[in-house]
C-alpha positions as CSV (number, residue, x, y, z in Angstrom):
1,X,5.1,-10.4,-7.3
2,X,2.8,-7.9,-5.6
3,X,0.2,-10.8,-4.8
4,X,-3.1,-10.5,-3.2
5,X,-2.7,-7.2,-2.7
6,X,-6.4,-6.0,-0.9
7,X,-8.3,-2.9,-2.4
8,X,-8.8,-0.2,-0.1
9,X,-7.7,3.0,-1.8
10,X,-9.5,3.0,-5.1
11,X,-11.3,5.7,-6.2
12,X,-14.8,6.1,-7.6
13,X,-14.3,7.3,-11.5
14,X,-17.5,8.9,-12.2
15,X,-18.4,11.0,-15.6
16,X,-17.5,14.4,-15.3
17,X,-20.3,16.8,-15.4
18,X,-19.8,20.7,-17.5
19,X,-20.6,23.7,-15.9
20,X,-19.9,26.8,-17.9
21,X,-20.1,30.5,-16.5
22,X,-19.7,33.3,-18.4
23,X,-16.8,36.4,-17.6
24,X,-19.6,38.8,-19.0
25,X,-22.1,38.0,-16.3
26,X,-19.9,38.0,-13.4
27,X,-17.2,39.2,-11.8
28,X,-13.8,36.9,-11.9
29,X,-14.0,36.6,-8.7
30,X,-17.4,36.5,-7.9
31,X,-17.1,33.5,-10.7
32,X,-14.7,32.0,-8.7
33,X,-16.3,31.9,-5.5
34,X,-19.5,30.0,-7.4
35,X,-16.9,27.4,-8.8
36,X,-15.1,26.8,-5.1
37,X,-19.1,26.5,-3.8
38,X,-19.5,23.6,-6.8
39,X,-16.3,22.1,-6.1
40,X,-16.6,22.1,-2.3
41,X,-20.6,20.1,-3.2
42,X,-19.0,18.2,-5.4
43,X,-16.1,16.9,-3.0
44,X,-18.6,16.6,-0.2
45,X,-20.6,14.0,-2.7
46,X,-17.5,12.0,-3.8
47,X,-18.3,13.3,-7.2
48,X,-14.6,14.1,-7.5
49,X,-13.3,14.7,-11.0
50,X,-16.2,16.8,-11.1
51,X,-14.6,18.6,-8.3
52,X,-11.2,18.7,-9.8
53,X,-12.9,20.4,-12.9
54,X,-15.1,23.3,-10.8
55,X,-11.5,23.6,-8.4
56,X,-9.7,24.6,-11.5
57,X,-12.0,27.0,-13.0
58,X,-11.7,28.4,-9.3
59,X,-8.5,29.2,-9.6
60,X,-8.0,30.8,-12.6
61,X,-7.5,34.7,-12.2
62,X,-6.9,34.5,-8.8
63,X,-3.7,35.6,-6.6
64,X,-2.0,32.4,-5.1
65,X,-2.2,33.4,-1.7
66,X,-5.9,33.6,-1.9
67,X,-5.8,30.4,-3.7
68,X,-5.8,27.7,-0.8
69,X,-9.6,27.1,-0.7
70,X,-9.8,25.9,-3.8
71,X,-6.4,24.4,-4.2
72,X,-7.0,22.4,-1.3
73,X,-9.4,20.9,-2.1
74,X,-7.9,20.2,-6.1
75,X,-5.5,18.2,-3.5
76,X,-7.6,16.4,-1.8
77,X,-9.7,15.3,-5.0
78,X,-6.7,14.0,-6.5
79,X,-5.5,12.2,-3.9
80,X,-9.4,10.3,-3.9
81,X,-8.3,9.9,-7.7
82,X,-5.2,8.4,-6.8
83,X,-3.4,11.1,-9.0
84,X,-0.7,11.3,-7.0
85,X,2.0,13.4,-9.3
86,X,-1.2,16.2,-9.4
87,X,-1.8,16.1,-6.0
88,X,1.9,16.6,-5.2
89,X,2.3,19.3,-7.6
90,X,-0.7,21.5,-6.3
91,X,0.5,20.5,-2.8
92,X,4.0,22.1,-3.8
93,X,2.3,25.0,-5.3
94,X,0.6,25.4,-2.0
95,X,3.4,25.3,0.4
96,X,5.2,27.6,-2.1
97,X,2.5,30.8,-1.3
98,X,2.0,29.7,2.3
99,X,5.2,28.4,3.4
100,X,3.8,28.5,7.6
101,X,0.5,27.9,7.3
102,X,-0.1,24.4,9.3
103,X,-2.9,22.6,6.8
104,X,-0.8,24.0,3.8
105,X,1.8,21.7,5.2
106,X,-0.4,19.3,6.6
107,X,-1.9,18.6,2.7
108,X,1.8,18.8,1.5
109,X,2.5,15.9,4.1
110,X,-0.2,13.6,2.9
111,X,0.8,14.1,-0.9
112,X,4.6,13.3,0.0
113,X,2.8,9.9,1.8
114,X,0.9,9.5,-1.5
115,X,4.1,9.7,-3.4
116,X,5.9,6.9,-1.1
117,X,8.1,9.2,0.3
118,X,7.0,8.4,4.2
119,X,9.9,10.2,6.0
120,X,9.6,13.6,4.4
121,X,5.5,13.0,5.2
122,X,6.1,12.6,8.7
123,X,8.8,16.0,8.5
124,X,5.7,18.0,7.5
125,X,3.2,16.4,9.8
126,X,5.7,17.6,12.6
127,X,6.0,21.1,11.3
128,X,2.0,21.6,11.1
129,X,1.8,20.3,14.5
130,X,4.8,22.3,16.0
131,X,2.6,25.6,14.7
132,X,-1.0,24.2,15.3
133,X,-1.2,20.9,18.1
134,X,-4.5,20.5,17.6
135,X,-4.3,19.9,13.7
136,X,-6.6,16.9,12.9
137,X,-4.9,16.3,9.8
138,X,-1.5,16.1,10.8
139,X,-2.5,13.5,13.9
140,X,-3.9,11.4,11.7
141,X,-0.7,12.1,9.4
142,X,1.2,10.8,12.2
143,X,-1.2,7.9,13.2
144,X,-0.1,6.0,9.3
145,X,3.5,6.9,10.3
146,X,3.7,5.9,13.3
147,X,1.5,2.3,11.9
148,X,3.8,2.2,9.3
149,X,6.8,1.7,11.9
150,X,4.6,-1.1,14.1
151,X,4.4,1.4,16.7
152,X,0.7,0.2,16.4
153,X,-0.3,2.2,20.0
154,X,1.1,5.2,19.4
155,X,0.1,5.4,16.0
156,X,-3.8,4.5,17.6
157,X,-3.4,7.0,20.3
158,X,-2.4,9.8,17.6
159,X,-6.1,8.6,15.4
160,X,-7.8,9.4,18.2
161,X,-6.6,12.5,19.0
162,X,-7.4,13.5,15.3
163,X,-11.0,11.6,15.9
164,X,-11.3,13.3,18.9
165,X,-11.3,16.9,16.4
166,X,-13.1,16.1,13.6
167,X,-15.1,12.9,14.8
168,X,-16.9,12.7,11.0
169,X,-13.5,12.9,8.7
170,X,-14.6,8.9,7.6
171,X,-10.9,8.9,6.6
172,X,-9.5,8.5,10.6
173,X,-12.3,6.0,11.1
174,X,-10.7,3.9,8.2
175,X,-7.3,4.4,9.6
176,X,-8.1,2.8,12.9
177,X,-10.1,0.3,11.5
178,X,-6.6,-0.8,9.8
179,X,-4.6,-0.1,13.1
180,X,-7.3,-2.8,14.8
181,X,-7.1,-5.1,12.3
182,X,-3.3,-5.3,12.3
183,X,-3.9,-5.7,16.3
184,X,-6.0,-8.6,15.7
185,X,-9.1,-6.6,17.3
186,X,-10.9,-7.6,14.4
187,X,-14.9,-6.4,16.3
188,X,-13.3,-3.1,16.8
189,X,-12.1,-2.9,13.1
190,X,-15.1,-3.7,12.1
191,X,-17.1,-1.3,13.9
192,X,-14.4,1.7,12.7
193,X,-15.1,0.3,8.9
194,X,-19.0,0.6,9.9
195,X,-18.6,4.2,10.6
196,X,-16.7,5.2,7.8
197,X,-19.2,3.7,5.7
198,X,-22.0,5.6,7.8
199,X,-20.1,8.4,6.9
200,X,-19.6,7.9,3.4
201,X,-21.9,10.4,0.8
202,X,-25.3,8.5,-0.4
203,X,-24.0,8.3,-3.7
204,X,-20.7,6.6,-3.1
205,X,-20.4,3.6,-4.9
206,X,-16.7,3.3,-5.3
207,X,-15.0,0.3,-4.8
208,X,-13.5,1.5,-1.7
209,X,-16.8,1.6,-0.4
210,X,-17.2,-2.1,-1.1
211,X,-14.0,-3.2,-0.3
212,X,-14.9,-1.6,3.5
213,X,-18.5,-3.4,3.3
214,X,-16.9,-6.8,2.3
215,X,-14.2,-6.6,4.8
216,X,-16.4,-5.7,8.0
217,X,-18.9,-9.1,6.7
218,X,-15.8,-10.9,6.9
219,X,-13.9,-9.3,10.0
220,X,-17.3,-10.3,12.0
221,X,-17.6,-13.6,10.5
222,X,-14.9,-14.8,13.0
223,X,-17.2,-13.9,15.7
224,X,-15.6,-15.2,18.9
225,X,-12.6,-16.5,17.1
226,X,-9.4,-14.8,17.9
227,X,-8.0,-13.9,14.7
228,X,-4.1,-15.7,14.1
229,X,-4.2,-17.7,17.6
230,X,-1.4,-19.5,18.7
231,X,0.2,-21.0,21.7
232,X,1.3,-18.5,24.1
233,X,4.7,-20.5,24.0
234,X,4.7,-20.1,20.2
235,X,4.2,-16.2,20.3
236,X,7.3,-15.7,22.6
237,X,9.4,-18.1,20.2
238,X,11.1,-17.9,17.1
239,X,10.7,-20.9,14.7
240,X,13.0,-21.8,11.8
241,X,12.0,-24.1,8.3
242,X,13.9,-24.8,5.6
243,X,13.1,-23.3,2.0
244,X,14.4,-24.5,-1.7
245,X,14.7,-22.2,-4.5
246,X,12.4,-23.4,-7.8
247,X,12.6,-20.5,-10.8
248,X,13.9,-17.9,-8.1
249,X,11.0,-18.4,-5.7
250,X,11.1,-19.3,-2.2
251,X,9.7,-22.3,-1.2
252,X,8.5,-24.1,1.6
253,X,6.0,-26.6,3.1
254,X,2.9,-25.8,5.2
255,X,-0.4,-27.6,6.5
256,X,-3.6,-26.2,5.9
257,X,-6.5,-27.6,8.0
258,X,-4.4,-30.8,9.6
259,X,-4.3,-32.0,6.1
260,X,-0.6,-33.6,4.3
261,X,2.3,-30.7,3.6
262,X,2.3,-28.9,0.6
263,X,4.6,-25.9,-1.3
264,X,3.7,-22.1,-0.8
265,X,5.8,-19.7,-2.1
266,X,7.3,-17.3,0.5
267,X,5.9,-14.3,-0.7
268,X,6.7,-10.9,1.0
269,X,4.7,-8.7,-1.7
270,X,1.3,-10.5,-0.6
271,X,-0.1,-8.5,2.3
272,X,-2.3,-12.0,3.3
273,X,-1.8,-16.2,2.6
274,X,-3.5,-17.0,-0.9
275,X,-4.5,-20.6,-1.5
276,X,-6.1,-21.5,-5.2
277,X,-9.7,-22.6,-5.6
278,X,-9.2,-26.3,-6.3
279,X,-6.9,-26.2,-2.9
280,X,-9.8,-24.2,-0.6
281,X,-12.6,-26.7,-2.3
282,X,-10.3,-29.5,-1.1
283,X,-9.3,-29.1,2.0
284,X,-13.0,-27.1,3.5
285,X,-11.9,-23.6,3.2
286,X,-15.1,-21.9,2.6
287,X,-15.2,-18.4,0.9
288,X,-17.0,-15.7,3.3
289,X,-17.6,-13.0,0.7
290,X,-15.8,-11.7,-2.2
291,X,-13.0,-9.0,-2.2
292,X,-11.1,-7.3,-5.1
293,X,-6.7,-7.3,-5.3
294,X,-4.6,-6.0,-7.8
295,X,-1.3,-7.0,-9.0
296,X,1.0,-6.9,-12.0
297,X,-1.0,-7.6,-15.5
298,X,-3.1,-6.2,-18.0
299,X,-6.0,-7.6,-15.4
300,X,-5.0,-4.6,-13.2
301,X,-8.3,-5.2,-10.8
302,X,-9.0,-8.8,-9.9
303,X,-12.0,-10.1,-8.0
304,X,-11.4,-12.8,-5.4
305,X,-12.9,-14.5,-2.3
306,X,-12.1,-14.0,1.2
307,X,-12.3,-16.7,3.8
308,X,-11.0,-18.4,6.9
309,X,-7.9,-21.3,7.4
310,X,-8.7,-23.0,10.8
311,X,-5.2,-24.1,11.1
312,X,-1.7,-23.2,9.3
313,X,1.3,-25.4,10.3
314,X,4.7,-24.3,9.7
315,X,7.3,-25.8,10.7
316,X,7.0,-25.5,14.9
317,X,4.6,-22.9,14.7
318,X,1.0,-23.8,14.6
319,X,-1.8,-20.8,13.8
320,X,-5.6,-20.7,14.0
321,X,-8.4,-18.6,12.6
322,X,-6.0,-17.6,9.6
323,X,-7.4,-14.9,6.7
324,X,-6.5,-16.0,3.4
325,X,-7.5,-15.2,0.0
326,X,-8.8,-17.6,-2.3
327,X,-7.8,-17.3,-6.5
328,X,-11.1,-18.1,-7.8
329,X,-11.7,-18.2,-10.2
330,X,-8.3,-18.6,-12.1
331,X,-6.7,-16.8,-14.5
332,X,-6.1,-18.3,-17.4
333,X,-3.2,-18.2,-20.5
334,X,-0.5,-18.2,-18.2
335,X,2.8,-19.9,-18.6
336,X,2.5,-22.0,-15.4
337,X,-0.2,-22.6,-13.0
338,X,-1.1,-20.5,-10.0
339,X,0.2,-21.6,-6.2
340,X,0.0,-20.9,-3.1
341,X,1.4,-18.1,-1.4
342,X,2.0,-17.0,2.2
343,X,4.2,-14.1,3.8
344,X,5.3,-14.2,7.8
345,X,5.0,-10.2,7.8
346,X,1.1,-10.7,7.0
347,X,0.8,-13.1,10.3
348,X,2.4,-10.9,12.0
349,X,6.0,-11.9,12.3
350,X,9.7,-10.7,11.5
351,X,11.4,-12.7,9.8
352,X,15.1,-13.6,8.3
353,X,15.8,-15.4,5.1
354,X,19.0,-17.1,4.3
355,X,19.8,-17.6,1.2
356,X,23.1,-19.6,1.7
357,X,21.5,-22.1,4.4
358,X,18.2,-22.1,2.7
359,X,16.8,-21.3,6.1
360,X,13.8,-19.0,7.1
361,X,13.6,-18.1,10.8
362,X,10.5,-15.8,12.2
363,X,9.2,-14.7,15.2
364,X,7.5,-11.9,17.0
365,X,11.0,-10.7,17.9
366,X,14.4,-10.9,16.1
367,X,17.8,-11.3,17.7
368,X,19.2,-7.9,16.7
369,X,22.7,-9.6,14.9
370,X,25.3,-8.0,13.1
371,X,24.8,-6.5,9.1
372,X,26.5,-4.7,6.5
373,X,23.8,-2.8,5.4
374,X,20.5,-1.2,7.7
375,X,17.6,0.6,5.4
376,X,14.6,2.1,7.2
377,X,11.7,-0.3,6.9
378,X,8.3,1.0,6.6
379,X,5.3,-1.4,6.8
380,X,1.9,-0.2,4.9
381,X,0.3,-2.6,3.6
382,X,3.7,-4.3,2.6
383,X,6.9,-3.7,3.6
384,X,9.1,-1.1,1.7
385,X,12.3,0.4,1.8
386,X,13.5,3.2,-0.2
387,X,16.0,3.8,-2.8
388,X,17.2,6.2,-5.3
389,X,17.2,6.1,-8.8
390,X,19.7,8.1,-11.2
391,X,21.3,10.1,-8.1
392,X,18.2,12.3,-8.2
393,X,14.6,10.7,-7.6
394,X,13.6,9.4,-4.2
395,X,11.0,6.0,-4.6
396,X,10.0,3.6,-2.5
397,X,10.6,-0.2,-3.1
398,X,8.5,-3.2,-2.3
399,X,11.1,-5.4,-0.2
400,X,9.1,-8.8,-2.7
401,X,10.1,-12.3,-2.3
402,X,7.9,-13.8,-4.8
403,X,9.2,-11.5,-7.0
404,X,12.5,-12.2,-9.7
405,X,14.3,-9.0,-10.8
406,X,14.5,-4.8,-9.7
407,X,11.9,-3.2,-11.2
408,X,10.8,0.3,-11.6
409,X,7.1,1.7,-12.1
410,X,6.1,3.0,-15.4
411,X,5.8,6.2,-13.0
412,X,9.2,5.8,-12.0
413,X,10.2,5.7,-15.4
414,X,8.3,8.9,-16.7
415,X,9.7,11.1,-14.0
416,X,13.7,10.1,-14.6
417,X,13.2,12.4,-18.0
418,X,14.7,9.7,-20.3
419,X,15.1,11.1,-24.0
420,X,11.2,9.6,-25.8
421,X,13.8,7.8,-28.6
422,X,15.2,6.0,-26.1
423,X,15.3,2.3,-26.8
424,X,12.7,0.4,-25.0
425,X,13.7,-3.5,-25.1
426,X,9.8,-5.3,-24.8
427,X,10.1,-7.8,-22.3
428,X,7.3,-11.2,-21.7
429,X,6.4,-10.1,-18.0
430,X,3.5,-11.8,-16.0
431,X,2.1,-11.3,-12.3
432,X,-0.5,-12.1,-10.3
433,X,-3.1,-9.8,-12.9
434,X,-1.8,-12.1,-15.9
435,X,0.4,-10.3,-18.3
436,X,1.7,-7.0,-18.6
437,X,2.1,-6.4,-22.6
438,X,3.5,-3.1,-21.8
439,X,6.7,-4.1,-19.3
440,X,9.8,-3.1,-20.6
441,X,13.7,-3.0,-20.1
442,X,15.5,0.1,-19.1
443,X,19.0,0.5,-19.5
444,X,21.6,2.4,-18.1
445,X,19.7,2.8,-14.5
446,X,21.9,4.5,-11.2
447,X,20.5,2.6,-7.8
448,X,21.2,3.2,-4.9
449,X,19.8,2.0,-1.2
450,X,21.8,3.8,0.9
451,X,25.0,2.8,0.5
452,X,24.0,-0.3,-1.7
453,X,24.7,1.2,-5.1
454,X,24.5,-0.4,-8.7
455,X,26.0,1.4,-11.9
456,X,24.8,1.2,-15.3
457,X,22.3,-1.5,-14.2
458,X,19.3,-3.2,-16.4
459,X,15.6,-3.0,-14.6
460,X,12.7,-3.9,-15.5
461,X,9.7,-1.1,-16.0
462,X,6.3,-2.4,-14.8
463,X,2.9,-0.6,-14.9
464,X,1.9,-1.0,-11.3
465,X,-0.4,1.7,-11.4
466,X,-3.7,-0.5,-9.8
467,X,-1.5,-1.9,-7.1
468,X,-0.7,1.9,-6.1
469,X,-4.0,3.1,-6.5
470,X,-5.1,0.4,-3.9
471,X,-2.3,0.8,-1.4
472,X,-2.6,4.4,-1.4
473,X,0.9,5.5,-2.2
474,X,2.7,5.6,-5.3
475,X,5.0,2.1,-6.0
476,X,8.3,2.7,-6.9
477,X,9.9,-0.3,-7.9
478,X,10.4,-4.2,-6.3
479,X,13.0,-5.6,-5.2
480,X,13.1,-9.0,-5.6
481,X,15.0,-12.8,-5.7
482,X,18.2,-11.2,-7.9
483,X,18.5,-8.6,-5.2
484,X,18.0,-10.5,-2.4
485,X,20.0,-13.7,-2.6
486,X,23.2,-12.1,-2.1
487,X,22.3,-11.6,1.6
488,X,20.7,-13.1,4.8
489,X,18.0,-10.7,5.0
490,X,16.2,-9.3,8.1
491,X,12.9,-7.8,7.6
492,X,12.7,-6.6,11.3
493,X,9.2,-5.2,12.1
494,X,10.1,-4.1,15.7
495,X,13.2,-2.3,14.6
496,X,11.3,-1.0,11.2
497,X,14.8,-1.8,9.7
498,X,16.0,-3.9,6.7
499,X,19.3,-5.8,7.6
500,X,21.7,-7.0,5.1
501,X,24.3,-9.2,5.3
502,X,26.1,-10.0,2.3
503,X,26.9,-14.6,2.1
504,X,28.6,-14.3,-1.0
């Protein structure tokens, strides 16, 4: 579950400096102004913990209507550090004080996005643009929202508008790079990531900066090769392969670099094809550079290698120049060996997985089949759908064919406000980053996905903090095999919908 998430959002964690401003040296208003200037300087240098402390001091004794500069800086710093709850609290306070302020609306949109509330975030960006059509932050938010609905050209248009308004905003360059990468325009993506790196503070030594430099090297290693190249006729048709289920894992047979067929787990909880180090060495897959990934487990961040598969064959489809992650070095002390995995989504395809006929169909376009349920889908690094936990808490759930049970994150569990004395049944759970020693079973959870309702459900509670930080939004939970196996499941990227047809 959540395998192969490459780091792009992990913040730089630095030691906080201490500043003492004595009340008898300067009036409070002057002291607040000094702290605001200090916070702005730290923010520009990428010293986000120091910035937060300075902004918090700047807010002491300040009227809420006059606190916008410090609160805005605090929100931006918290988002850089993946402090999603803190950013949300501060942005809500800012919006209460300035309900018609477009900057406050757009910042609230950013905090909602980071909370995984993508629909609410988009509504805030639209409100902000209705008041100020030239607000770069809101255009950037719309770019991410449209791209998550696979409207890549429209998303690029919004990102380019944002860039014209604020050409030195590195986050916009980063978003443009991500959209170009999804469009398989690797040289343009590398250029955008280079612009992002060049705009970073000189003192920035964050994992995000290191990831971007590795990504630039990897993307440019393709040279004149066309990423994920296929024959034209293959792009215009659907392809079907049979699968079998082993230990709640969907297994298909695929061929790498003209070798013999071998088994791969179909894992929509991964944003890249993943192979083991031994397979890479045996089949001549040469690493290009290193990167970081994150998943369920106590290891959290994990160093992996980026590489390129010359050919990947899956049923009647043959792809050339396929990006992949190499699990090397392997994790130790797991109950099973690590295996190869792939996701049609990461290869740019929509997919139908029918657990009754044991067949997977994938293609650029899927037929619009009848269904019992349709859930809005967002693809931001991973495919997610919205769920409601205990009737009050909205959260997004990763659609993970490589996972097994229905689970929620520790962050979601905390927000439910269950008594501290509530029984927690320990679970033995491991993921792509090793054992999750803190996993437990929560009983009596009500869970709904639109018209699909589960009452008094037992769910696994997992530590998803590292994957959430790397993805840039709070993962609310995971829906895996035990949920999906009851349906003919269509993950339709073109229409941004998850269709479920009951097969029981």
